[in-house]
C-alpha positions in Angstrom: -21.8 18.0 7.2 -23.5 14.7 6.4 -21.9 12.7 3.6 -18.4 14.0 4.3 -15.6 11.6 5.3 -13.8 12.5 8.5 -10.3 13.8 8.0 -8.8 11.1 10.3 -10.1 8.3 8.0 -8.5 9.7 4.9 -5.3 10.5 6.8 -5.0 6.9 8.2 -5.5 5.3 4.8 -3.1 7.6 3.0 -0.4 7.2 5.7 -0.8 3.5 5.6 -0.6 3.4 1.9 2.6 5.5 1.7 4.3 3.3 4.4 3.1 0.0 2.9 4.0 1.0 -0.6 7.6 1.6 0.3 8.1 -1.3 2.8 9.2 -3.9 0.2 12.0 -1.7 -0.9 13.4 -0.5 2.4 14.1 -3.8 4.1 15.3 -7.3 3.2 12.9 -9.3 5.4 10.0 -11.1 3.9 6.8 -9.2 4.8 8.7 -7.2 7.4 8.8 -10.0 9.9 10.2 -12.9 7.9 13.7 -14.2 7.8 16.4 -11.7 6.8 17.8 -12.4 3.3 21.0 -11.2 1.7 19.2 -9.7 -1.3 15.5 -10.1 -1.8 14.6 -10.9 -5.4 12.4 -8.5 -7.4 9.6 -11.1 -7.5 9.4 -11.1 -3.7 9.2 -7.4 -3.7 6.4 -7.3 -6.2 4.5 -10.0 -4.3 4.9 -8.0 -1.1 3.8 -4.8 -2.9 0.6 -6.5 -4.2 -0.2 -8.0 -0.7 0.3 -4.7 1.0 -1.9 -3.0 -1.7 -4.7 -5.4 -0.9 -4.2 -5.0 2.9 -4.4 -1.2 2.7 -7.5 -1.5 0.5 -9.1 -3.8 3.1 -8.2 -1.3 5.8 -9.9 1.5 3.8 -12.9 -0.7 3.2 -13.2 -1.5 6.9 -13.0 2.2 7.8 -15.7 2.9 5.1 -17.9 0.2 6.6 -17.4 1.6 10.1 -18.4 5.1 8.9 -21.5 4.0 6.8 -22.5 2.2 3.7 -19.8 0.4 1.8 -19.7 1.3 -1.9 -19.4 -1.5 -4.5 -15.9 -2.0 -5.7 -15.7 -2.7 -9.5 -12.7 -3.4 -11.6 -12.2 0.3 -12.4 -11.6 1.1 -8.7 -9.1 -1.8 -8.4 -7.2 -0.6 -11.5 -7.0 2.9 -10.3 -6.0 1.8 -6.7 -3.2 -0.3 -8.0 -1.9 2.5 -10.2 -2.0 4.9 -7.2 -0.2 2.3 -5.0 2.5 1.9 -7.6 2.9 5.6 -7.8 3.3 5.8 -4.0 6.0 3.1 -4.1 8.2 5.2 -6.4 10.4 6.7 -3.7 11.2 3.3 -2.3 11.9 2.0 -5.8 14.3 4.9 -6.5 16.0 4.4 -3.1 16.5 0.7 -3.7 17.4 0.5 -7.4 18.3 3.9 -8.8 20.5 5.6 -6.2 24.2 5.4 -6.5 25.9 3.2 -3.9 
């Protein structure tokens, strides 16, 4: 079984990605710990989403480095990762902006 990634590594990164992708939409605090705001502007939510995307990518890279050799990360990987992260954030976006109040 050499060359296979352990299931726990994939599960940790996917779970972190799903949670982090929806965090900007389910709370009104800046980066979860900041001051509470009445209504967080969309710009803050997008900035948080981008920051969380890079944080989860760093977590995945750290786990990859712990398990073995780190693969080079070119622009294609970054583009696909951001698209996947945006897709994972869709439930939070729907909950925040598209549900009827």
